[in-house]
Structures are given as structure tokens and as C-alpha cells.
N, CA, C, O and the ligand as a Tripos MOL2 file, in Angstrom:
@<TRIPOS>MOLECULE
protein
  309   307    78     0     0
PROTEIN
NO_CHARGES

@<TRIPOS>ATOM
      1 N         102.2490  114.1870   83.0380 N.3       1 MET1
      2 CA        102.7280  113.1130   83.8870 C.3       1 MET1
      3 C         104.0950  113.4860   84.4430 C.2       1 MET1
      4 O         104.9480  114.0210   83.7350 O.2       1 MET1
      5 N         104.2810  113.1990   85.6970 N.am      2 SER2
      6 CA        105.5200  113.5450   86.3760 C.3       2 SER2
      7 C         106.6590  112.6230   85.9590 C.2       2 SER2
      8 O         106.4590  111.4310   85.7270 O.2       2 SER2
      9 N         107.8560  113.1940   85.8680 N.am      3 ASP3
     10 CA        109.0400  112.4000   85.5330 C.3       3 ASP3
     11 C         109.8250  112.0280   86.7800 C.2       3 ASP3
     12 O         110.9490  111.5370   86.6810 O.2       3 ASP3
     13 N         109.2440  112.2560   87.9540 N.am      4 ILE4
     14 CA        109.9430  111.9350   89.1950 C.3       4 ILE4
     15 C         110.1500  110.4210   89.2770 C.2       4 ILE4
     16 O         109.2160  109.6480   89.0600 O.2       4 ILE4
     17 N         111.3770  110.0050   89.5900 N.am      5 ARG5
     18 CA        111.6730  108.5770   89.7550 C.3       5 ARG5
     19 C         111.7200  108.2680   91.2390 C.2       5 ARG5
     20 O         112.3250  108.9970   92.0240 O.2       5 ARG5
     21 N         111.0700  107.1740   91.6070 N.am      6 TYR6
     22 CA        111.0730  106.7390   92.9940 C.3       6 TYR6
     23 C         111.8940  105.4660   93.0940 C.2       6 TYR6
     24 O         111.8000  104.5810   92.2440 O.2       6 TYR6
     25 N         112.7050  105.3850   94.1510 N.am      7 ASN7
     26 CA        113.5110  104.1890   94.3610 C.3       7 ASN7
     27 C         113.0660  103.4860   95.6360 C.2       7 ASN7
     28 O         112.7210  104.1310   96.6260 O.2       7 ASN7
     29 N         113.0760  102.1830   95.6000 N.am      8 CYS8
     30 CA        112.6410  101.3480   96.7120 C.3       8 CYS8
     31 C         113.5280  101.5750   97.9430 C.2       8 CYS8
     32 O         114.7530  101.5310   97.8330 O.2       8 CYS8
     33 N         112.9210  101.8180   99.1160 N.am      9 PRO9
     34 CA        113.7180  102.0000  100.3290 C.3       9 PRO9
     35 C         114.3130  100.6850  100.8400 C.2       9 PRO9
     36 O         115.1770  100.6990  101.7170 O.2       9 PRO9
     37 N         113.8590   99.5510  100.3010 N.am     10 LYS10
     38 CA        114.3710   98.2400  100.7390 C.3      10 LYS10
     39 C         115.5480   97.7630   99.8890 C.2      10 LYS10
     40 O         116.5530   97.2910  100.4200 O.2      10 LYS10
     41 N         115.4170   97.8910   98.5460 N.am     11 CYS11
     42 CA        116.4530   97.3230   97.6760 C.3      11 CYS11
     43 C         117.0180   98.3180   96.6710 C.2      11 CYS11
     44 O         117.9910   98.0120   95.9830 O.2      11 CYS11
     45 N         116.4190   99.5100   96.5740 N.am     12 GLY12
     46 CA        116.9230  100.5150   95.6380 C.3      12 GLY12
     47 C         116.3740  100.3930   94.2340 C.2      12 GLY12
     48 O         116.7170  101.2020   93.3720 O.2      12 GLY12
     49 N         115.5200   99.3910   93.9740 N.am     13 GLY13
     50 CA        114.9360   99.1860   92.6520 C.3      13 GLY13
     51 C         113.9770  100.3070   92.2740 C.2      13 GLY13
     52 O         113.5770  101.1150   93.1130 O.2      13 GLY13
     53 N         113.6170  100.3410   90.9920 N.am     14 ALA14
     54 CA        112.6820  101.3590   90.4980 C.3      14 ALA14
     55 C         111.2640  101.0390   90.9830 C.2      14 ALA14
     56 O         110.8490   99.8800   91.0040 O.2      14 ALA14
     57 N         110.5370  102.0790   91.3690 N.am     15 MET15
     58 CA        109.1640  101.8950   91.8300 C.3      15 MET15
     59 C         108.2030  102.5290   90.8450 C.2      15 MET15
     60 O         108.4990  103.5650   90.2500 O.2      15 MET15
     61 N         107.0330  101.8900   90.6730 N.am     16 VAL16
     62 CA        106.0070  102.3960   89.7740 C.3      16 VAL16
     63 C         104.7710  102.7510   90.5770 C.2      16 VAL16
     64 O         104.4770  102.1280   91.5970 O.2      16 VAL16
     65 N         104.0360  103.7780   90.0990 N.am     17 LYS17
     66 CA        102.8130  104.2010   90.7660 C.3      17 LYS17
     67 C         101.7030  103.1900   90.5170 C.2      17 LYS17
     68 O         101.7190  102.4820   89.5100 O.2      17 LYS17
     69 N         100.7340  103.1210   91.4370 N.am     18 GLY18
     70 CA         99.6100  102.2200   91.2410 C.3      18 GLY18
     71 C          98.5340  102.4100   92.2870 C.2      18 GLY18
     72 O          98.5930  103.3210   93.1130 O.2      18 GLY18
     73 N          97.5570  101.5360   92.2340 N.am     19 TYR19
     74 CA         96.4480  101.5590   93.1820 C.3      19 TYR19
     75 C          95.9900  100.1250   93.3940 C.2      19 TYR19
     76 O          96.3430   99.2310   92.6240 O.2      19 TYR19
     77 N          95.2020   99.9090   94.4410 N.am     20 ALA20
     78 CA         94.7280   98.5620   94.7650 C.3      20 ALA20
     79 C          93.3260   98.3630   94.2020 C.2      20 ALA20
     80 O          92.4540   99.2160   94.3690 O.2      20 ALA20
     81 N          93.1120   97.2180   93.5270 N.am     21 ALA21
     82 CA         91.7980   96.9060   92.9700 C.3      21 ALA21
     83 C          91.4490   95.4690   93.3010 C.2      21 ALA21
     84 O          92.3330   94.6330   93.4830 O.2      21 ALA21
     85 N          90.1570   95.1840   93.3790 N.am     22 ASP22
     86 CA         89.7080   93.8230   93.6470 C.3      22 ASP22
     87 C          88.5050   93.5240   92.7720 C.2      22 ASP22
     88 O          87.7570   94.4270   92.3970 O.2      22 ASP22
     89 N          88.3260   92.2650   92.4540 N.am     23 LYS23
     90 CA         87.2020   91.8640   91.6170 C.3      23 LYS23
     91 C          85.9690   91.6740   92.4870 C.2      23 LYS23
     92 O          86.0190   90.9950   93.5130 O.2      23 LYS23
     93 N          84.8560   92.2830   92.0660 N.am     24 ALA24
     94 CA         83.5870   92.1360   92.7620 C.3      24 ALA24
     95 C          82.5550   91.6780   91.7430 C.2      24 ALA24
     96 O          82.1810   92.4400   90.8500 O.2      24 ALA24
     97 N          82.1000   90.4590   91.8670 N.am     25 GLU25
     98 CA         81.1380   89.8720   90.9230 C.3      25 GLU25
     99 C          81.6610   89.9670   89.4970 C.2      25 GLU25
    100 O          82.4880   89.1470   89.0960 O.2      25 GLU25
    101 N          81.1960   90.9560   88.7100 N.am     26 HIS26
    102 CA         81.5610   91.0130   87.2960 C.3      26 HIS26
    103 C          82.3440   92.2680   86.9210 C.2      26 HIS26
    104 O          82.4210   92.6270   85.7460 O.2      26 HIS26
    105 N          82.9150   92.9200   87.9010 N.am     27 TYR27
    106 CA         83.6730   94.1360   87.6070 C.3      27 TYR27
    107 C          84.7800   94.2880   88.6420 C.2      27 TYR27
    108 O          84.8170   93.5800   89.6490 O.2      27 TYR27
    109 N          85.6630   95.2120   88.3730 N.am     28 PHE28
    110 CA         86.7350   95.5060   89.3220 C.3      28 PHE28
    111 C          86.4240   96.8250   90.0040 C.2      28 PHE28
    112 O          85.8250   97.7220   89.4110 O.2      28 PHE28
    113 N          86.8390   96.9300   91.2570 N.am     29 MET29
    114 CA         86.6250   98.1710   91.9960 C.3      29 MET29
    115 C          87.8940   98.5380   92.7550 C.2      29 MET29
    116 O          88.6810   97.6750   93.1420 O.2      29 MET29
    117 N          88.0730   99.8550   92.9600 N.am     30 LYS30
    118 CA         89.2190  100.3250   93.7220 C.3      30 LYS30
    119 C          88.9920  100.0060   95.1910 C.2      30 LYS30
    120 O          87.8650  100.0930   95.6770 O.2      30 LYS30
    121 N          90.0370   99.6430   95.8930 N.am     31 LEU31
    122 CA         89.9400   99.4030   97.3220 C.3      31 LEU31
    123 C          90.0820  100.7230   98.0630 C.2      31 LEU31
    124 O          90.7320  101.6510   97.5810 O.2      31 LEU31
    125 N          89.4770  100.7980   99.2230 N.am     32 ALA32
    126 CA         89.5600  101.9980  100.0550 C.3      32 ALA32
    127 C          90.0920  101.6140  101.4280 C.2      32 ALA32
    128 O          89.9640  100.4700  101.8640 O.2      32 ALA32
    129 N          90.6870  102.5820  102.0940 N.am     33 TRP33
    130 CA         91.1800  102.3910  103.4550 C.3      33 TRP33
    131 C          90.1520  102.9440  104.4300 C.2      33 TRP33
    132 O          89.6220  104.0370  104.2280 O.2      33 TRP33
    133 N          89.8660  102.1790  105.5040 N.am     34 VAL34
    134 CA         88.9840  102.6270  106.5790 C.3      34 VAL34
    135 C          89.7430  102.4380  107.8860 C.2      34 VAL34
    136 O          90.2630  101.3530  108.1450 O.2      34 VAL34
    137 N          89.8130  103.4680  108.7040 N.am     35 ASP35
    138 CA         90.5000  103.3620  109.9900 C.3      35 ASP35
    139 C          89.7650  102.4000  110.9170 C.2      35 ASP35
    140 O          88.5510  102.2380  110.7920 O.2      35 ASP35
    141 N          90.4610  101.7710  111.8250 N.am     36 GLY36
    142 CA         89.8570  100.9490  112.8710 C.3      36 GLY36
    143 C          89.6770   99.5000  112.4720 C.2      36 GLY36
    144 O          90.2740   99.0270  111.5050 O.2      36 GLY36
    145 N          88.8430   98.8010  113.2330 N.am     37 GLU37
    146 CA         88.5650   97.3830  113.0040 C.3      37 GLU37
    147 C          87.3300   97.2380  112.1160 C.2      37 GLU37
    148 O          86.4290   98.0740  112.1920 O.2      37 GLU37
    149 N          87.2610   96.1920  111.2670 N.am     38 PRO38
    150 CA         86.0800   96.0010  110.4140 C.3      38 PRO38
    151 C          84.8580   95.5970  111.2320 C.2      38 PRO38
    152 O          84.9470   94.8080  112.1720 O.2      38 PRO38
    153 N          83.7000   96.1700  110.8400 N.am     39 LYS39
    154 CA         82.4320   95.8240  111.4920 C.3      39 LYS39
    155 C          81.6370   94.9560  110.5210 C.2      39 LYS39
    156 O          81.4180   95.3410  109.3720 O.2      39 LYS39
    157 N          81.2150   93.8030  110.9780 N.am     40 GLN40
    158 CA         80.4720   92.8880  110.1090 C.3      40 GLN40
    159 C          79.0490   93.4130  109.9330 C.2      40 GLN40
    160 O          78.3920   93.7800  110.9070 O.2      40 GLN40
    161 N          78.5770   93.4460  108.6910 N.am     41 ALA41
    162 CA         77.2210   93.9010  108.3890 C.3      41 ALA41
    163 C          76.2450   92.7540  108.5570 C.2      41 ALA41
    164 O          76.6170   91.5870  108.4360 O.2      41 ALA41
    165 N          74.9890   93.0910  108.8360 N.am     42 SER42
    166 CA         73.9580   92.0540  108.9020 C.3      42 SER42
    167 C          72.7110   92.5600  108.1840 C.2      42 SER42
    168 O          72.4060   93.7530  108.1960 O.2      42 SER42
    169 N          72.0010   91.6290  107.5630 N.am     43 LEU43
    170 CA         70.7460   91.9410  106.8870 C.3      43 LEU43
    171 C          69.6880   91.0480  107.5090 C.2      43 LEU43
    172 O          69.7590   89.8240  107.4010 O.2      43 LEU43
    173 N          68.7100   91.6550  108.1570 N.am     44 LEU44
    174 CA         67.6640   90.9190  108.8690 C.3      44 LEU44
    175 C          68.2700   89.9500  109.8830 C.2      44 LEU44
    176 O          67.7600   88.8490  110.0900 O.2      44 LEU44
    177 N          69.3540   90.3720  110.5030 N.am     45 GLY45
    178 CA         70.0020   89.5550  111.5250 C.3      45 GLY45
    179 C          70.9450   88.4940  110.9880 C.2      45 GLY45
    180 O          71.5830   87.7760  111.7570 O.2      45 GLY45
    181 N          71.0330   88.3950  109.6590 N.am     46 ILE46
    182 CA         71.9080   87.3860  109.0490 C.3      46 ILE46
    183 C          73.2320   88.0430  108.6920 C.2      46 ILE46
    184 O          73.2710   89.0690  108.0130 O.2      46 ILE46
    185 N          74.2960   87.4430  109.1540 N.am     47 LYS47
    186 CA         75.6130   87.9950  108.8740 C.3      47 LYS47
    187 C          76.3140   87.1700  107.8000 C.2      47 LYS47
    188 O          76.3670   85.9420  107.8690 O.2      47 LYS47
    189 N          76.8430   87.8700  106.8170 N.am     48 GLY48
    190 CA         77.5800   87.1970  105.7430 C.3      48 GLY48
    191 C          79.0210   87.6390  105.7690 C.2      48 GLY48
    192 O          79.6160   87.8130  106.8320 O.2      48 GLY48
    193 N          79.5770   87.8180  104.5810 N.am     49 HIS49
    194 CA         80.9700   88.2500  104.4810 C.3      49 HIS49
    195 C          81.0750   89.7680  104.3440 C.2      49 HIS49
    196 O          82.1740   90.3220  104.3760 O.2      49 HIS49
    197 N          79.9260   90.4400  104.1910 N.am     50 ASN50
    198 CA         79.9570   91.8860  103.9980 C.3      50 ASN50
    199 C          80.4040   92.6010  105.2610 C.2      50 ASN50
    200 O          80.1690   92.1390  106.3770 O.2      50 ASN50
    201 N          81.0470   93.7260  105.0610 N.am     51 ILE51
    202 CA         81.3970   94.5780  106.1870 C.3      51 ILE51
    203 C          80.6360   95.8870  106.0610 C.2      51 ILE51
    204 O          80.2910   96.3180  104.9600 O.2      51 ILE51
    205 N          80.3790   96.5120  107.2010 N.am     52 ASP52
    206 CA         79.6140   97.7500  107.2570 C.3      52 ASP52
    207 C          80.5770   98.9280  107.3350 C.2      52 ASP52
    208 O          81.2850   99.0890  108.3290 O.2      52 ASP52
    209 N          80.6040   99.7490  106.2900 N.am     53 VAL53
    210 CA         81.4740  100.9220  106.2850 C.3      53 VAL53
    211 C          80.6440  102.2100  106.3030 C.2      53 VAL53
    212 O          81.1710  103.3010  106.0870 O.2      53 VAL53
    213 N          79.3180  102.0650  106.5680 N.am     54 SER54
    214 CA         78.4680  103.2590  106.6080 C.3      54 SER54
    215 C          78.9320  104.1750  107.7330 C.2      54 SER54
    216 O          79.2400  103.7250  108.8370 O.2      54 SER54
    217 N          78.9760  105.4510  107.4350 N.am     55 GLY55
    218 CA         79.3930  106.4350  108.4220 C.3      55 GLY55
    219 C          80.9000  106.5250  108.6090 C.2      55 GLY55
    220 O          81.3870  107.3620  109.3690 O.2      55 GLY55
    221 N          81.6210  105.6820  107.9330 N.am     56 GLU56
    222 CA         83.0840  105.6970  108.0670 C.3      56 GLU56
    223 C          83.6970  106.4890  106.9180 C.2      56 GLU56
    224 O          83.1820  106.4890  105.8000 O.2      56 GLU56
    225 N          84.7920  107.1560  107.2100 N.am     57 GLN57
    226 CA         85.5000  107.8560  106.1460 C.3      57 GLN57
    227 C          86.3280  106.8430  105.3610 C.2      57 GLN57
    228 O          87.1390  106.1170  105.9370 O.2      57 GLN57
    229 N          86.1220  106.7960  104.0560 N.am     58 ARG58
    230 CA         86.8730  105.8900  103.1900 C.3      58 ARG58
    231 C          87.8870  106.7010  102.4120 C.2      58 ARG58
    232 O          87.5520  107.7000  101.7760 O.2      58 ARG58
    233 N          89.1080  106.2650  102.4710 N.am     59 ARG59
    234 CA         90.1870  106.9880  101.7940 C.3      59 ARG59
    235 C          90.6990  106.1730  100.6060 C.2      59 ARG59
    236 O          90.8580  104.9540  100.6850 O.2      59 ARG59
    237 N          90.9470  106.8680   99.5250 N.am     60 GLU60
    238 CA         91.4780  106.2060   98.3380 C.3      60 GLU60
    239 C          92.9070  105.7420   98.5920 C.2      60 GLU60
    240 O          93.6910  106.4440   99.2310 O.2      60 GLU60
    241 N          93.2340  104.5740   98.0960 N.am     61 LEU61
    242 CA         94.5890  104.0490   98.2540 C.3      61 LEU61
    243 C          95.3930  104.2980   96.9830 C.2      61 LEU61
    244 O          94.9650  103.9540   95.8810 O.2      61 LEU61
    245 N          96.5350  104.8860   97.1530 N.am     62 ARG62
    246 CA         97.4930  105.0620   96.0630 C.3      62 ARG62
    247 C          98.8310  104.6070   96.5830 C.2      62 ARG62
    248 O          99.0730  104.6310   97.7900 O.2      62 ARG62
    249 N          99.7000  104.1950   95.6920 N.am     63 GLY63
    250 CA        100.9740  103.7400   96.1970 C.3      63 GLY63
    251 C         102.0180  103.5050   95.1410 C.2      63 GLY63
    252 O         101.8440  103.8140   93.9620 O.2      63 GLY63
    253 N         103.1000  102.9510   95.6090 N.am     64 LEU64
    254 CA        104.2470  102.6350   94.7630 C.3      64 LEU64
    255 C         104.5980  101.1670   94.9630 C.2      64 LEU64
    256 O         104.5190  100.6540   96.0800 O.2      64 LEU64
    257 N         104.9910  100.4800   93.8680 N.am     65 ARG65
    258 CA        105.4100   99.0840   93.9220 C.3      65 ARG65
    259 C         106.7980   98.9610   93.3200 C.2      65 ARG65
    260 O         107.0720   99.4620   92.2300 O.2      65 ARG65
    261 N         107.6620   98.2870   94.0530 N.am     66 CYS66
    262 CA        109.0180   98.0610   93.5540 C.3      66 CYS66
    263 C         108.9770   96.9720   92.4890 C.2      66 CYS66
    264 O         108.4590   95.8800   92.7200 O.2      66 CYS66
    265 N         109.5330   97.2860   91.3130 N.am     67 GLU67
    266 CA        109.5530   96.2990   90.2280 C.3      67 GLU67
    267 C         110.5680   95.1920   90.4850 C.2      67 GLU67
    268 O         110.5190   94.1440   89.8390 O.2      67 GLU67
    269 N         111.4910   95.4150   91.4260 N.am     68 LYS68
    270 CA        112.5330   94.4220   91.6860 C.3      68 LYS68
    271 C         112.1370   93.4510   92.8010 C.2      68 LYS68
    272 O         112.2570   92.2380   92.6290 O.2      68 LYS68
    273 N         111.6610   93.9750   93.9530 N.am     69 CYS69
    274 CA        111.3800   93.0890   95.0910 C.3      69 CYS69
    275 C         109.8950   93.0330   95.4640 C.2      69 CYS69
    276 O         109.5130   92.2130   96.2980 O.2      69 CYS69
    277 N         109.0440   93.8860   94.8660 N.am     70 GLY70
    278 CA        107.6150   93.8420   95.1500 C.3      70 GLY70
    279 C         107.1860   94.6390   96.3650 C.2      70 GLY70
    280 O         106.0020   94.6450   96.7020 O.2      70 GLY70
    281 N         108.1040   95.3090   97.0290 N.am     71 PHE71
    282 CA        107.7450   96.1100   98.2010 C.3      71 PHE71
    283 C         106.6770   97.1330   97.8300 C.2      71 PHE71
    284 O         106.7650   97.7870   96.7910 O.2      71 PHE71
    285 N         105.6560   97.2670   98.6980 N.am     72 LEU72
    286 CA        104.5870   98.2420   98.4770 C.3      72 LEU72
    287 C         104.6880   99.3570   99.4960 C.2      72 LEU72
    288 O         104.9590   99.1280  100.6750 O.2      72 LEU72
    289 N         104.4640  100.5710   99.0140 N.am     73 GLU73
    290 CA        104.3870  101.7380   99.8810 C.3      73 GLU73
    291 C         103.0330  102.3700   99.5740 C.2      73 GLU73
    292 O         102.8450  102.9510   98.5060 O.2      73 GLU73
    293 N         102.0860  102.2560  100.5160 N.am     74 LEU74
    294 CA        100.7240  102.7210  100.2810 C.3      74 LEU74
    295 C         100.4380  104.0090  101.0180 C.2      74 LEU74
    296 O         100.9580  104.2580  102.1050 O.2      74 LEU74
    297 N          99.5890  104.8330  100.3940 N.am     75 TYR75
    298 CA         99.1350  106.0780  100.9860 C.3      75 TYR75
    299 C          97.6140  106.1090  100.9380 C.2      75 TYR75
    300 O          97.0300  105.8620   99.8830 O.2      75 TYR75
    301 N          96.9630  106.4070  102.0540 N.am     76 ALA76
    302 CA         95.5110  106.5410  102.1170 C.3      76 ALA76
    303 C          95.2140  108.0310  102.0760 C.2      76 ALA76
    304 O          95.4670  108.7500  103.0420 O.2      76 ALA76
    305 N          94.6650  108.5010  100.9310 N.am     77 ILE77
    306 CA         94.4970  109.9490  100.7390 C.3      77 ILE77
    307 C          93.0360  110.3540  100.7310 C.2      77 ILE77
    308 O          92.7240  111.5350  100.5810 O.2      77 ILE77
    309 ZN        112.6080   96.7890   96.2460 Zn       78 ZN78
@<TRIPOS>BOND
     1     1     2 1
     2     2     3 1
     3     3     4 2
     4     3     5 am
     5     5     6 1
     6     6     7 1
     7     7     8 2
     8     7     9 am
     9     9    10 1
    10    10    11 1
    11    11    12 2
    12    11    13 am
    13    13    14 1
    14    14    15 1
    15    15    16 2
    16    15    17 am
    17    17    18 1
    18    18    19 1
    19    19    20 2
    20    19    21 am
    21    21    22 1
    22    22    23 1
    23    23    24 2
    24    23    25 am
    25    25    26 1
    26    26    27 1
    27    27    28 2
    28    27    29 am
    29    29    30 1
    30    30    31 1
    31    31    32 2
    32    31    33 am
    33    33    34 1
    34    34    35 1
    35    35    36 2
    36    35    37 am
    37    37    38 1
    38    38    39 1
    39    39    40 2
    40    39    41 am
    41    41    42 1
    42    42    43 1
    43    43    44 2
    44    43    45 am
    45    45    46 1
    46    46    47 1
    47    47    48 2
    48    47    49 am
    49    49    50 1
    50    50    51 1
    51    51    52 2
    52    51    53 am
    53    53    54 1
    54    54    55 1
    55    55    56 2
    56    55    57 am
    57    57    58 1
    58    58    59 1
    59    59    60 2
    60    59    61 am
    61    61    62 1
    62    62    63 1
    63    63    64 2
    64    63    65 am
    65    65    66 1
    66    66    67 1
    67    67    68 2
    68    67    69 am
    69    69    70 1
    70    70    71 1
    71    71    72 2
    72    71    73 am
    73    73    74 1
    74    74    75 1
    75    75    76 2
    76    75    77 am
    77    77    78 1
    78    78    79 1
    79    79    80 2
    80    79    81 am
    81    81    82 1
    82    82    83 1
    83    83    84 2
    84    83    85 am
    85    85    86 1
    86    86    87 1
    87    87    88 2
    88    87    89 am
    89    89    90 1
    90    90    91 1
    91    91    92 2
    92    91    93 am
    93    93    94 1
    94    94    95 1
    95    95    96 2
    96    95    97 am
    97    97    98 1
    98    98    99 1
    99    99   100 2
   100    99   101 am
   101   101   102 1
   102   102   103 1
   103   103   104 2
   104   103   105 am
   105   105   106 1
   106   106   107 1
   107   107   108 2
   108   107   109 am
   109   109   110 1
   110   110   111 1
   111   111   112 2
   112   111   113 am
   113   113   114 1
   114   114   115 1
   115   115   116 2
   116   115   117 am
   117   117   118 1
   118   118   119 1
   119   119   120 2
   120   119   121 am
   121   121   122 1
   122   122   123 1
   123   123   124 2
   124   123   125 am
   125   125   126 1
   126   126   127 1
   127   127   128 2
   128   127   129 am
   129   129   130 1
   130   130   131 1
   131   131   132 2
   132   131   133 am
   133   133   134 1
   134   134   135 1
   135   135   136 2
   136   135   137 am
   137   137   138 1
   138   138   139 1
   139   139   140 2
   140   139   141 am
   141   141   142 1
   142   142   143 1
   143   143   144 2
   144   143   145 am
   145   145   146 1
   146   146   147 1
   147   147   148 2
   148   147   149 am
   149   149   150 1
   150   150   151 1
   151   151   152 2
   152   151   153 am
   153   153   154 1
   154   154   155 1
   155   155   156 2
   156   155   157 am
   157   157   158 1
   158   158   159 1
   159   159   160 2
   160   159   161 am
   161   161   162 1
   162   162   163 1
   163   163   164 2
   164   163   165 am
   165   165   166 1
   166   166   167 1
   167   167   168 2
   168   167   169 am
   169   169   170 1
   170   170   171 1
   171   171   172 2
   172   171   173 am
   173   173   174 1
   174   174   175 1
   175   175   176 2
   176   175   177 am
   177   177   178 1
   178   178   179 1
   179   179   180 2
   180   179   181 am
   181   181   182 1
   182   182   183 1
   183   183   184 2
   184   183   185 am
   185   185   186 1
   186   186   187 1
   187   187   188 2
   188   187   189 am
   189   189   190 1
   190   190   191 1
   191   191   192 2
   192   191   193 am
   193   193   194 1
   194   194   195 1
   195   195   196 2
   196   195   197 am
   197   197   198 1
   198   198   199 1
   199   199   200 2
   200   199   201 am
   201   201   202 1
   202   202   203 1
   203   203   204 2
   204   203   205 am
   205   205   206 1
   206   206   207 1
   207   207   208 2
   208   207   209 am
   209   209   210 1
   210   210   211 1
   211   211   212 2
   212   211   213 am
   213   213   214 1
   214   214   215 1
   215   215   216 2
   216   215   217 am
   217   217   218 1
   218   218   219 1
   219   219   220 2
   220   219   221 am
   221   221   222 1
   222   222   223 1
   223   223   224 2
   224   223   225 am
   225   225   226 1
   226   226   227 1
   227   227   228 2
   228   227   229 am
   229   229   230 1
   230   230   231 1
   231   231   232 2
   232   231   233 am
   233   233   234 1
   234   234   235 1
   235   235   236 2
   236   235   237 am
   237   237   238 1
   238   238   239 1
   239   239   240 2
   240   239   241 am
   241   241   242 1
   242   242   243 1
   243   243   244 2
   244   243   245 am
   245   245   246 1
   246   246   247 1
   247   247   248 2
   248   247   249 am
   249   249   250 1
   250   250   251 1
   251   251   252 2
   252   251   253 am
   253   253   254 1
   254   254   255 1
   255   255   256 2
   256   255   257 am
   257   257   258 1
   258   258   259 1
   259   259   260 2
   260   259   261 am
   261   261   262 1
   262   262   263 1
   263   263   264 2
   264   263   265 am
   265   265   266 1
   266   266   267 1
   267   267   268 2
   268   267   269 am
   269   269   270 1
   270   270   271 1
   271   271   272 2
   272   271   273 am
   273   273   274 1
   274   274   275 1
   275   275   276 2
   276   275   277 am
   277   277   278 1
   278   278   279 1
   279   279   280 2
   280   279   281 am
   281   281   282 1
   282   282   283 1
   283   283   284 2
   284   283   285 am
   285   285   286 1
   286   286   287 1
   287   287   288 2
   288   287   289 am
   289   289   290 1
   290   290   291 1
   291   291   292 2
   292   291   293 am
   293   293   294 1
   294   294   295 1
   295   295   296 2
   296   295   297 am
   297   297   298 1
   298   298   299 1
   299   299   300 2
   300   299   301 am
   301   301   302 1
   302   302   303 1
   303   303   304 2
   304   303   305 am
   305   305   306 1
   306   306   307 1
   307   307   308 2
@<TRIPOS>SUBSTRUCTURE
     1 MET1         2 RESIDUE 1 A MET
     2 SER2         6 RESIDUE 1 A SER
     3 ASP3        10 RESIDUE 1 A ASP
     4 ILE4        14 RESIDUE 1 A ILE
     5 ARG5        18 RESIDUE 1 A ARG
     6 TYR6        22 RESIDUE 1 A TYR
     7 ASN7        26 RESIDUE 1 A ASN
     8 CYS8        30 RESIDUE 1 A CYS
     9 PRO9        34 RESIDUE 1 A PRO
    10 LYS10       38 RESIDUE 1 A LYS
    11 CYS11       42 RESIDUE 1 A CYS
    12 GLY12       46 RESIDUE 1 A GLY
    13 GLY13       50 RESIDUE 1 A GLY
    14 ALA14       54 RESIDUE 1 A ALA
    15 MET15       58 RESIDUE 1 A MET
    16 VAL16       62 RESIDUE 1 A VAL
    17 LYS17       66 RESIDUE 1 A LYS
    18 GLY18       70 RESIDUE 1 A GLY
    19 TYR19       74 RESIDUE 1 A TYR
    20 ALA20       78 RESIDUE 1 A ALA
    21 ALA21       82 RESIDUE 1 A ALA
    22 ASP22       86 RESIDUE 1 A ASP
    23 LYS23       90 RESIDUE 1 A LYS
    24 ALA24       94 RESIDUE 1 A ALA
    25 GLU25       98 RESIDUE 1 A GLU
    26 HIS26      102 RESIDUE 1 A HIS
    27 TYR27      106 RESIDUE 1 A TYR
    28 PHE28      110 RESIDUE 1 A PHE
    29 MET29      114 RESIDUE 1 A MET
    30 LYS30      118 RESIDUE 1 A LYS
    31 LEU31      122 RESIDUE 1 A LEU
    32 ALA32      126 RESIDUE 1 A ALA
    33 TRP33      130 RESIDUE 1 A TRP
    34 VAL34      134 RESIDUE 1 A VAL
    35 ASP35      138 RESIDUE 1 A ASP
    36 GLY36      142 RESIDUE 1 A GLY
    37 GLU37      146 RESIDUE 1 A GLU
    38 PRO38      150 RESIDUE 1 A PRO
    39 LYS39      154 RESIDUE 1 A LYS
    40 GLN40      158 RESIDUE 1 A GLN
    41 ALA41      162 RESIDUE 1 A ALA
    42 SER42      166 RESIDUE 1 A SER
    43 LEU43      170 RESIDUE 1 A LEU
    44 LEU44      174 RESIDUE 1 A LEU
    45 GLY45      178 RESIDUE 1 A GLY
    46 ILE46      182 RESIDUE 1 A ILE
    47 LYS47      186 RESIDUE 1 A LYS
    48 GLY48      190 RESIDUE 1 A GLY
    49 HIS49      194 RESIDUE 1 A HIS
    50 ASN50      198 RESIDUE 1 A ASN
    51 ILE51      202 RESIDUE 1 A ILE
    52 ASP52      206 RESIDUE 1 A ASP
    53 VAL53      210 RESIDUE 1 A VAL
    54 SER54      214 RESIDUE 1 A SER
    55 GLY55      218 RESIDUE 1 A GLY
    56 GLU56      222 RESIDUE 1 A GLU
    57 GLN57      226 RESIDUE 1 A GLN
    58 ARG58      230 RESIDUE 1 A ARG
    59 ARG59      234 RESIDUE 1 A ARG
    60 GLU60      238 RESIDUE 1 A GLU
    61 LEU61      242 RESIDUE 1 A LEU
    62 ARG62      246 RESIDUE 1 A ARG
    63 GLY63      250 RESIDUE 1 A GLY
    64 LEU64      254 RESIDUE 1 A LEU
    65 ARG65      258 RESIDUE 1 A ARG
    66 CYS66      262 RESIDUE 1 A CYS
    67 GLU67      266 RESIDUE 1 A GLU
    68 LYS68      270 RESIDUE 1 A LYS
    69 CYS69      274 RESIDUE 1 A CYS
    70 GLY70      278 RESIDUE 1 A GLY
    71 PHE71      282 RESIDUE 1 A PHE
    72 LEU72      286 RESIDUE 1 A LEU
    73 GLU73      290 RESIDUE 1 A GLU
    74 LEU74      294 RESIDUE 1 A LEU
    75 TYR75      298 RESIDUE 1 A TYR
    76 ALA76      302 RESIDUE 1 A ALA
    77 ILE77      306 RESIDUE 1 A ILE
    78 ZN78       309 GROUP 0 **** ****
């Protein structure tokens, strides 16, 4: 594990590494970044809350969070 310390560009506080996660039904999943505007998915012509990311490049999100002010610095890798 790296001992590099990151400081917040907004307030100078200590920043910690992390990633974005969201709850889906009964488990948690990592969030991904997709370039562009979201495309709504449809099943048999019915549109729900799902989005269609087929054919899109999904990038893992990693980032830093300031423990003092909450500022986030995200990277899509
Ligand atoms: Zn800060």
C-alpha cells in the first residue's frame, strides 16, 4: 500500500482513496462511468428506469474524498 498523502485542493484537508458503489436489489455494485448522455432501455417497447449501456465503454471510477470538507476528485480509468 502506498504511503503517498493527498491533500484537498479546496481546503488542504487529508484525502482518502475510495470508489463509488450503489445498492442494487440485495447487493452492492461498483459504479462505472460512461461517456455521453444516458440512453433509456426498453423491453418489448416498455421503458422503465433502466439505461442501456450495451456497446458503450464503461470505465471504473476511483477517487479521493476529503475527510474535512467532503470534496470528491474522481478518475474514470
Ligand atoms: Zn477539503
